[in-house]
N, C-alpha and C positions, 0 to 999 in steps of 0.2 A: 055172337051174343052182343047186346048193347054195351057201349062203353060205360064203365062205372062213373058215378057222379060223386062229387065231394061229400064226405060224411056217410056214405052208404057202407053197410057191413062188408061188402065185397072189396071196396077200396081199402078199408082198414085192414082186412085180412091180407090183401096184397102188400100193403106197406109193412106189416109185421113180417110177412114172408121174406120180403126183400131185406129187411133189417137182420133177420136171422141168417140168411144166406151170406150176407156181407160179413157177419161176425165169424161164421165158419170159414170163410175164405181168408180172413185176416188172422184168426187165432188157431185154426185147425180144429181137431175134434173137441167137442164140448158136451157136457151133460145137459139134460133137460133143465135141471135146477140152475146151472150156470147160464144157460140161454135166457131163462126167466129173469135172472138177476140183471143181466146185461141189457135186456130189452125192457124191463119193468113189467113183464107179463106175469100173470098168475100161473101157478103150476098147471091147472087144468087147461088154460089157454095155450101155454107152451107145449103141452102134450098134444093138443089138437093140431097145433101148427106143425109139429114134427111128424105126426101121422100123415098130415096132408102132403107135406113135402116128400116124405118117404114114398107115399103112393104115387106121386108124380115123377119119381125117379131122380129127384134133385138132391136128396140126402140119403145116407145109408148108415145103419148101425155098424160100428167098427170095433166093438169090444167094450170093456169096462174099465173104470178108473180104479185101479188096484192100489193107488198110492194114498187113498183117503181112508180114515177109520170108519168102521161101520159097514153096512152093506155096500157092495160095489155098485157104482152108478153106471148105467148104460151110457156110452159115448156115441155121439153122432157126428158125421163128417160130411162135407160136400162131396157129392158123387162126381169124381173127376171125369168120368166117362160120359157125363150128361151132354157134353158138347166138345167139339174139337175145332181148332182154327189152324190156318196155315199162314206162313210168312215166307216171302222170297226177297233175297237181296241180289239185285242184278248189277253186274259190273261188266266192263268190256271183255274181261277174261273168263268169267264164269257166272253161273247162277247157283246160289246157295239157298236151299229150301229146308224148312223145318215145319213140323206139326207139333202143336201143344194141346194138352187137355185143358179142361175148364179151370184148373188151378194154376195154369201157366207152366207146368212141367213139360219139357220137351220129350216127346215120345217117338219121334222119327226125324231123321235128318238125311239129306242127300246133296251132293255137290256135282254139278254138271259143267265140265269145262266147255268154253266156247269153241265151237267147231266152225271152220271157215265155211261161209255160205249158209249157215243155219239161220232160221227165221225166228222172230220173237215168240210166236205162238208155239213153235216146236220146243224152244228153250223152256218156256214156262210150263207147258204140259209135261215135258220130259222130267224136269226137276221135281215138279210136284208129285208126279207118279212115283218117282224114286223115294221121296220122303214118306208118302202114304204107304208104300210097300214096306218100308223100314218100320213103320208104326203098326203094320197089320191092319190098316184101315182101307175103306173104299172111298172114292170121291164123294159119294153122297153122305158120308159121315161128317164132312166139314160143314161148319156153319158160316164161316167167313174166311176170306183170303185177302191179305194185304201185300202188295208188291211195291218194293222200294227200288227206285231208279235214280241215277244222277239226273239233274235238271228237274223239270216238272211238266206235267200235261196241262196245257192251256185250257182252262175251264170253258172257254168260248169255242175254240176250234177243235179241241180234243187231240191236238198234236203235241208231241214231246218237244220241249224247248230247252235251250241251255245245255244240251248234251249231244252235240254233233259227233262226239267220239264213241257213242254207243251204237254198234252196228246192228242193223236190222230192226230198229225201233222207231222209224220215222214215217211209216205209212200213214196217210190220213184216215185209213179205215181200221187201224190197228186195234183200237179199243172195242170196236164192234166185233172184230175177229176173235179177240180174247174172250169177250162175253159169250160168244157162240160156242167156244171150245171148252169153257170152264163151267161145271155144273154147280156153281156156288157164287154168292154175291162177292164182288171183288172191289177193293179199294186200292188207289194208287197214291203214293206219297213220295216226296223227295227223300233221298237217303239220309242226308244230314238232319232233316226234320225228325226222322224216326230215331236217329241217335239221341236227339234231344228228348223225345218221348221216353226212351229207355232211361235216361238220366232223371227225368221228372218222376217216373213211376218207381224206379228201383235204385237210383244212384245219387249223385252229388246234388241234384236240383230238387230233391224231395222237400216239400214245404215252401218252395219259392215260386212266386207268381210272375216275376219279371226277371228273365235271364237271357243271356246270349250264350250259345254254344259255338265255339270256334273250332273248326275241324280241318285237319290237314292230313290227307293220304294221297290218293291219286289226283285229287283236286283240292283246292282251298275253298272252303265254304263256311257258312254260318247258318244257324237256326235261331229264330227270334220268337221268344215266348213272352207275350204281353198279357197281363191279367189272367195268367194261367192257361192261355190258349195260344196255339201256334199262329203266327202271323205269316200268311202265305203271299200276300200281295195280289194285285189285280190279275196278273197272268201266271201266278204261282212262282214268280221269280224272286220274291223277297229272300234275302240271304245269299244270293249269288255274288258274294263279295269278291270272288276271284277276278271279276270284271272291273273292280274299282280302279279308277285312276289314282295314283298315289304320288305324293310330293317326292321330288328327287329322282324320279324314274321316268324314262321316256313314255309318252302316251302311246298306247296300243290302239290303233284305229281298225275299223271293220272287225270289231271284237267277236261278232257272231260267226264270221267266217273263220277267224283264227282260233275261236273257242278259247280265248284267253284274254287277260287284261293285265293292267299294271301290277296289281297286288299279287296275282298268280305268278307273274314273272319275277317279282321281287322276293316272295316268301314261299313259293311252291316248292315241292320236293325236287323238281328238276334242277333247281339252282343251288341246292345245298352242297353238293360236292365241290363246286367252284367256290362257294362261300367258305367252306372249310379249308380248301387249299389256300385261299387268299389270307386266311388267318394263320397260316403256317402249319396246319395239321397234315400229317403224313397220310395221304389217301391211297397209297399203294395197296393193292389187294382188295379194294372196294369195287364190287361189280358195277359197271356203268350202264349195263344193258337193262337193269331192273331198278327203276328210280326209287320206289318206296323202300325196298330192302337196303339199298345203298344209303339212303337218308337215315333210316332207322339205325343201321349199324354205326354210322358216324356219330349220331346223337347219343347212342348208348355208351360208346367209348368216351365221349366228352363228359357225359353226366357221371360216369364212374370215376373220372379224374378231372374235375373242373378247375384246372389251373393251366398257366402258360397258354400255348396255342389253343388248347381245348376250351379254355375260358373265353378267349378272344372269339372263337367260333360261336359259342353259345351266346355271347353278348351281341354279336352281329346278327344272329338269327332272331334273338329277342327284339332287337331294334326293328328288323324287317317286319316281324309279326305285329309289333306295337304300332307301326306306321299306319296300317289299315285298320287295326282294331280301335285306334283312337277315334276314327271317324264314327264307327258304330256306337261307341260309348258316349260320344258327344251328342249324338242324335237321340239315343234311346235311354240313356241313364239307367242301365240295368242294376239290379241288386247284386248279382254275381255274374261272372263269366266262367263257363265250364270249358276247360281245355281238353280236347279230345282228338282222336285220330292217331294212328301209329306214329306219324312224323312230329307229333307234339308230345305224346305220352312218353316216347323214348328219351326225351330230354329231362324227364323227372322233375324233382323239386328244384335243382339248380336252374333249369330253364324257366320254370314258373316264377321263381323269385326274381330273376333278371327281367322277365317280361313285366311283372308287376311294378318293378322300379321304373322301367322305361315308360310304361303307361301312365304312371303318376306324373311324369314329366310332360307328357303330351296331351293328356285329357283333363278337362276341368273336374270331372267327378272321379271317384276312386272306388270302383266296384272291387269286391273281393274276387280274386282269381282262385279257382279250385280245379283240381285234376278230376277228370271223369273217372267214375267208379265202375262203370259197366265195360269191362275190358274184353270179354269174349263175344265177338260178333255183335257189337252194339246196334248196328243197323238192323240186323235180322231180329234181335231181341225187341227192338222198337216196333218192327212190323208185327210181331206176335202180340205185343202189348196193345197195339192199336186194334188189332183184330179181336182180341179178348174183350176190350172195353165195349165194343159193339155187340159181340155175342152175348156177353153177360147181361146187357140191357134187355135183350130179347128173352134169354133163358130165365132170368130172375123175375120177369114180369108174369106173375101168376094170375093177373086179373083178366087175361085174354081167354 
């Protein structure tokens, strides 16, 4: 049908429909009267709107409001089954997949450990199939899929960059192969960027237009949100701060071959056991073959008793983190810095306070440092939120 033009009844209906759907998404079940009050629509118009959305399968009657005096009012809710989306969090060790309904509720989940010799297409399709089976859905039930990876796909060449440690993901034809294997529109995004999306939609960065998210788990990275939008850079590499040269640390040359840089060597998880030992912390019993668990355990112990050698360890780690973060803050002047990733979250408030004090000494501006609030699989949650934003734009558009 022809596109609606400004001021036409079809466009106004579509705008009212969208407003009502957004209200139901935000507030949950609402009565016809309450929808009319919130949108400014008359009762007859609100009734027509709800009848139209119910016929389209976008809303459903869910019961009555028994808490109000007088006749019970019929309540309407967003039909959560009107659309489903998928998200994948890809790391060198596993692929974690989830499926969510239109409200964002996770209805299926599956984890596929990395198998030696497995290819990226097999990893993606296998993990997605497991999550769909767990949700009782078919591939064609998905409206959108977003895949999170370390590094970023270069928008010009289509090749994955900044993630040489991710096995099986560097074929020049990979994106074409994935498109052929997946029966759904697919988006690709850097994992730390998606952690920032999760914090922006659901966590500590809600209501903030300019912020940096500093992340430390298997790698050290950052996400940059400027004017409310992710800043990805020309090749998708904005925020790959692990490659930063840092003062007081030897330069790392050939960084793309080494897949590391000065900031990663200074403050990454691989160096935390040595940093703790240098501060006098007893590191016996700490597993050295698993870098993230070792770092997390050391930081949890230090945060639980921030005194003596533990305090010296936290202070040394805060200085290391502040050394690179000061460069970001000096260039971007963000409103807040969100601290995220297991190897930062484990340090808790003691680490955050020390890092804030160090940053105040090193950077000209003083952004507020806040702890990330999305703790359960933030990268996967960000992938789902990104997919949902696109799916809702399509599903909520009743003008088509």
